[in-house]
C-alpha positions, -999 to +999 in steps of 0.1 A: -170-804-140-173-766-132-207-765-146-218-795-126-204-780-096-222-746-101-256-763-103-251-784-073-241-752-056-273-733-064-294-760-050-276-759-016-292-737+012-282-701+016-249-698+028-243-673+056-221-644+051-197-637+079-211-610+101-196-612+138-170-635+154-183-670+159-214-665+140-226-696+122-199-721+138-189-735+171-152-735+180-142-774+191-103-771+198-076-748+197-040-758+190-019-728+198+021-727+188+039-698+203+080-691+197+102-666+193+095-644+221+114-609+219+117-595+253+134-563+241+106-554+214+078-575+231+070-594+201+062-631+194+054-655+166+024-679+166+004-706+147-032-716+158-052-745+144-089-737+151-109-766+147-148-754+139-176-772+132-205-752+110-239-747+124-253-734+093-239-733+058-212-708+058-188-693+033-166-674+056-158-670+094-147-642+115-121-646+143-108-622+169-069-612+167-059-581+184-026-563+176-010-592+162-008-595+121-021-625+104+003-634+078-012-665+063-043-685+067-053-721+053-080-746+057-081-781+054-112-785+037-112-760+010-092-734-004-092-699+014-099-675-014-092-645+009-085-632+044-085-596+060-081-578+091-098-549+102-096-535+139-097-568+162-113-591+135-099-614+113-124-623+082-118-657+062-134-663+031-133-699+016-138-710-021-166-734-013-193-736+012-190-754+044-222-773+051-241-775+084-226-800+106-193-802+089-159-795+107-126-779+093-094-768+108-082-733+103-043-727+101-035-692+110+001-678+111+007-645+127+031-627+149+042-591+157+038-567+187+012-578+218-012-560+232-017-550+270-033-523+289-029-514+326-040-548+336-050-573+309-034-589+276+003-599+272+024-584+298+064-585+296+078-587+329+112-571+331+137-588+306+127-626+316+094-632+318+062-629+298+025-638+306-010-634+297-040-620+316-072-631+299-094-599+305-091-563+307-105-540+331-104-509+303-112-530+272-148-534+259-155-563+256-132-572+284-120-607+266-084-605+258-075-643+246-075-623+213-043-608+222-022-640+218-043-663+194-070-661+169-104-672+186-137-663+194-133-644+224-165-643+246-179-659+277-200-685+261-179-700+234-156-726+250-134-753+234-106-779+243-068-768+241-035-780+231-006-756+238+030-758+221+053-730+239+088-730+226+112-712+249+150-708+253+158-738+272+167-717+304+129-711+308+098-727+310+068-723+299+035-731+322+001-732+308-032-743+319-043-780+320-016-811+323+021-810+312+020-838+286+058-833+277+089-811+275+109-817+243+146-808+237+148-795+203+188-797+204+191-762+195+190-747+227+152-745+229+124-767+245+090-768+234+064-773+263+032-793+255+000-786+279-034-799+273-064-788+286-092-816+280-122-796+295-143-771+275-134-735+287-136-698+275-108-683+259-101-660+285-094-691+310-067-704+289-029-690+296+006-692+295+036-678+312+072-681+304+101-673+325+127-688+348+102-706+371+107-732+397+081-755+410+067-762+445+045-789+445+022-811+468-008-833+463-044-833+478-064-867+483-097-855+466-131-866+461-120-878+426-086-891+434-054-873+439-051-836+427-017-820+421-011-787+438+017-768+417+031-734+426+056-718+401+076-688+412+107-669+409+137-686+423+142-660+448+105-666+459+106-701+466+112-701+502+081-679+508+056-701+488+051-730+517+040-702+543+019-683+514+002-717+507+000-735+542-038-739+539-041-747+507-051-784+513-078-771+538-092-746+514-096-772+487-112-796+512-138-770+522-145-763+487-149-798+477-171-805+508-195-773+501-192-771+459-186-807+449-154-824+435-125-803+420-136-800+383-102-794+366-068-811+363-045-797+390-046-769+415-018-744+398-006-707+407+021-691+389+039-660+400+033-628+378+039-594+381+000-583+380-026-606+393-048-623+403-065-638+374-085-671+375-070-688+345-079-726+346-053-747+364-029-719+362-038-689+383-020-657+376-008-649+414+006-613+420+042-618+432+035-592+458+010-615+476+038-642+480+049-632+512+057-663+534+029-656+555-011-657+552-017-619+545-025-629+509-046-659+517-079-644+508-067-641+474-057-677+475-093-688+482-110-664+460-092-674+427-091-711+437-130-707+441-133-696+406-126-731+393-164-735+402-178-703+399-166-686+367-146-714+352-168-746+355-198-722+351-193-691+333-214-659+333-230-657+300-224-619+295-204-591+313-237-577+327-237-608+350-204-608+360-216-611+396-221-647+389-184-651+387-168-623+409-195-619+436-198-656+442-158-659+442-158-627+465-180-646+490-162-681+488-132-663+496-147-653+529-169-681+536-136-704+535-128-687+569-157-709+586-138-740+580-101-729+586-106-702+613-141-708+628-177-697+621-171-663+644-141-652+620-164-656+591-192-638+605-170-610+617-159-606+582-191-608+562-206-584+590-182-557+581-189-563+543-226-559+548-223-528+567-199-514+540-225-524+512-254-512+528-238-478+533-229-481+495-262-489+484-278-460+502-262-436+479-283-426+447-252-427+425-251-465+431-286-473+425-283-501+398-294-536+393-267-563+401-275-582+367-272-553+343-240-537+351-227-515+326-193-522+310-172-497+327-184-511+361-177-550+351-150-554+375-156-527+400-147-537+434-180-524+453-208-527+427-201-564+415-174-581+441-186-567+475-221-562+468-223-596+450-208-611+480-233-598+504-262-607+483-247-645+478-243-643+518-281-629+520-293-658+496-276-683+519-291-671+550-327-666+527-326-704+518-308-718+548-270-727+544-275-764+538-302-758+514-281-731+496-251-752+494-269-783+482-287-762+455-253-745+443-238-782+440-267-791+416-263-759+397-227-765+392-233-800+379-264-788+355-243-762+339-209-777+342-186-765+313-213-742+302-225-705+305-255-694+328-276-664+333-291-649+366-321-661+355-310-697+351-295-696+384-327-685+398-344-714+382-318-740+391-319-731+427-359-729+428-360-762+411-331-780+434-345-763+468-382-761+461-378-725+475-394-701+450-366-679+445-381-654+419-390-630+448-355-629+462-340-624+428-366-597+418-358-579+448-318-582+453-306-588+417-330-573+393-340-542+413-316-512+420-308-500+456-318-525+482-347-536+503-354-522+538-366-549+560-379-542+597-396-563+622-409-546+658-433-560+684-470-547+683-481-567+712-473-594+739-500-614+753-497-642+779-514-676+769-509-699+799-471-705+804-461-689+773-461-657+754-478-645+719-458-620+703-475-600+675-452-587+652-453-558+627-430-566+595-421-538+571-404-537+535-395-507+518-370-503+489-343-477+488-337-465+454-364-485+433-403-484+434-400-524+435-424-539+462-410-573+473-427-606+474-417-637+492-397-614+517-379-632+543-361-619+577-348-630+609-357-616+642-337-625+675-360-625+708-340-619+740-356-634+771-353-621+808-326-647+814-309-639+783-325-667+762-320-662+725-346-677+701-342-669+664-372-670+640-371-665+602-402-649+593-420-642+557-447-619+541-454-603+508-455-565+500-450-535+519-465-545+555-469-581+572-478-595+605-468-625+621-472-642+653-445-658+675-450-681+705-421-678+730-416-694+765-406-662+780-418-627+776-393-609+755-373-578+768-359-571+734-363-582+699-332-579+675-334-576+637-308-598+620-286-605+649-255-616+633-257-588+606-261-614+576-285-596+555-284-568+529-314-550+545-311-514+546-297-514+580-262-511+597-253-526+630-231-537+658-234-555+692-210-558+720-208-566+755-200-535+777-177-538+804-172-517+835-154-480+829-159-491+790-170-473+762-186-484+728-198-467+698-215-471+665-235-451+641-231-420+659-244-436+690-221-441+721-227-462+751-208-453+781-209-476+813-213-450+843-216-479+869-217-513+863-217-546+884-207-571+858-215-562+819-242-554+794-253-567+760-258-537+738-273-540+701-271-508+678-292-511+646-290-480+624-322-480+599-312-460+567-350-450+563-371-427+584-395-439+609-427-452+598-447-435+624-445-397+624-462-382+656-474-353+638-466-330+663-468-294+651-434-278+643-416-311+649-400-329+615-384-364+622-352-376+604-368-389+571-333-407+567-326-429+596-336-441+630-320-463+657-330-495+674-310-498+705-315-530+727-294-538+761-295-564+786-276-561+820-259-587+837-264-573+871-269-538+881-258-509+854-261-476+847-252-468+809-252-433+793-263-429+757-249-403+736-263-393+703-241-373+681-256-349+654-240-327+627-257-306+601-237-324+574-252-357+584-287-346+595-291-320+565-325-333+556-337-317+589-312-294+604-310-265+576-308-233+597-305-220+631-342-220+632-341-259+636-335-269+672-328-307+674-343-330+698-344-368+705-375-391+702-380-424+716-408-452+718-403-485+732-416-504+701-438-498+673-470-504+694-460-470+714-463-433+697-430-415+696-424-388+721-396-368+734-371-385+760-358-370+788-322-357+777-295-333+782-277-314+755-239-309+758-232-272+769-210-265+738-236-279+712-246-255+685-276-258+660-251-274+634-230-297+658-235-312+692-242-345+713-275-352+732-273-376+761-297-399+779-290-412+812-292-447+817-311-451+783-338-477+782-342-501+749-363-491+720-364-470+689-348-435+689-348-408+661-336-372+658-362-345+652-361-308+650-383-281+664-390-248+646-377-219+668-405-195+654-433-220+669-412-229+701-406-190+711-440-174+714-437-146+737-473-139+742-475-173+760-451-161+787-468-161+821-501-173+809-519-202+825-510-224+853-473-232+850-455-220+880-416-222+885-401-220+920-374-210+929-371-183+900-344-176+896-330-209+902-297-229+907-295-265+904-329-276+902-364-261+897-399-274+908-424-271+879-459-272+890-494-269+872-531-272+881-545-306+878-531-343+875-518-345+840-494-365+818-469-350+793-431-336+795-414-305+804-387-290+782-361-267+791-350-245+762-324-218+757-333-183+740-323-198+707-351-224+710-326-253+714-340-281+736-315-288+765-332-311+785-367-332+786-382-348+814-414-368+813-442-369+836-475-388+845-504-383+868-488-357+887-492-319+895-455-310+895-420-323+889-384-317+900-363-306+872-325-311+877-308-283+858-276-292+836-244-272+842-255-240+823-244-204+822-265-179+842-292-162+821-326-165+806-339-199+795-376-211+789-397-239+803-423-254+780-449-279+792-463-303+764-490-329+764-484-364+758-492-359+720-462-333+720-485-303+719-469-272+734-494-261+761-477-234+782-444-214+786-426-198+812-394-179+816-366-192+839-338-174+852-306-193+861-282-175+884 
């Protein structure tokens, strides 16, 4: 008989030698038994039955088991020839080959001391509670199902679960899935049987043991009643209702937008550390059970994981934004349903500005879909940036189209793992919108795009106006050139009409024509600050005697009849159009677009603050004299705007004032003092000053009608004031409050070239 078996075995296809966990088989079901919890020594005993289906011929398998020691291994199909443990891997060798398609059940008995890190693994909470957290932030790989049962511990291998947890009868065992029964063993212990019928990853199954009490409710969901269960310590129970006061509304919001609740119950359990999106049994940090809604964003974030992360799981750690970025977004988006659209817009706008600034730092230039393992759970790189990009995606596609496509994605990949590319393909197929350009720009490229639209010309056409637009793309932190670019511009009319258009183009530069029923007084990029676009922005209603500030710009209402709308956009790239004025260098790192609309008469002073630390790419030494440039829009050249320098300003730090500032683009620039202060020019030409010495004001005159600007400088070459002139032979220059002494008056032509210099004495 042995000879016949040997002969047949030689005829079998090659049997795979075990190499890595999960290779050659698929886990179908785990039956996990835990008992003998030693709270003093942090040990437990366990036995897990692992049902596997061979995907090829195998004579060995590898499971993962961390810290705990396997004491015995058996198989229902054949004898276990041997087993061994090395590091986190349990290798089991069979006496016979298991053929592809055959299913066997492995029986592993184990026990010992459990593993945990600062966050993740099995945590012993005081002397009465123990629970698991399915991932560790420090462990690489992060999955920590292996810390309490033998398994294939990754994001893609999913299975069904039955848990049998035996505790002393003064404690409860709370697990994922549904409670099947609690059996009194008659010896002072109780065995709790929980069943999870859906296929989920090993880091999503959970247990918590302790003296828990239950607060419960129910919600009428799209597929019937959904139980709501919160397990907490006895001294927390009075705070649970206030903490979860909006839980039904949150579930309803998610069901409306994401689809029917995909699991068995809405469950939370109080743990010392948290939060963690275990299926049906969310580990919820005890510190967040406050009796009020201060921790509600965590309630919403973790619940949204039942769709983003649990129903559809990222295929690998580098794609963690599919779990955490989406959950971070859903955990803000729910505010639109509970607290109203303005609340949501305010919250997401703040996040947009934070991430724009974060992405503007070279150290943070990395693709979203290929995150290094040490940054898998980084708050800015994955959670917040992911949320902002999801919000950008929603605006790129349109809200209803995006949500519909996401529901289709959840259905298509239900109880599976997916990649960024699979999400891109699913959204494209569902919506009919080619999403490859978006993913190339926002997901696969480092840094972020810079998007900018400006008015090139306005042409009356009958009773309407054709607005020619100049559209720009630039990528901060990458050489990528975007395709299928989209961006929103809002046009403001003379009666404060608001018309928003979504415009598209390919490449670095595009053009578009928008036809309006009014001549726009201003155009605002991304009015609601919804796009990751290389800009930070704010808008506000300025009231009488009020001051508002943003991005080193301050608007102060000097006089005002009613109120004024002011929008400030800080572009984190340099201006496209350099005036190429000799001796003048524009900031290469930012400029502003500032728009205002006054309801009634208003005089608003604009204040631009500068410092060497923030403008170090142009202010480098005392030879650099800062000035302020202006243009109405991209159709005009840059020029110095009339302004006043604060008397105590230095070359390193100061303020520039523009009285009753107009709408348009503003940029810092510096003059080189060595080119400004040319003594041989003094007294040459037709430039005349009178009176000189002067006090309060001075008349500046010259021969012939001309157009240009007059600049008042001190002996250090700093610009103190600028005044524009057109088609005139003289102007009266009001002198700021300056100390008596010697100053210089420069005459420049309309292109910024210095024509003449005269010395002015202020007495």
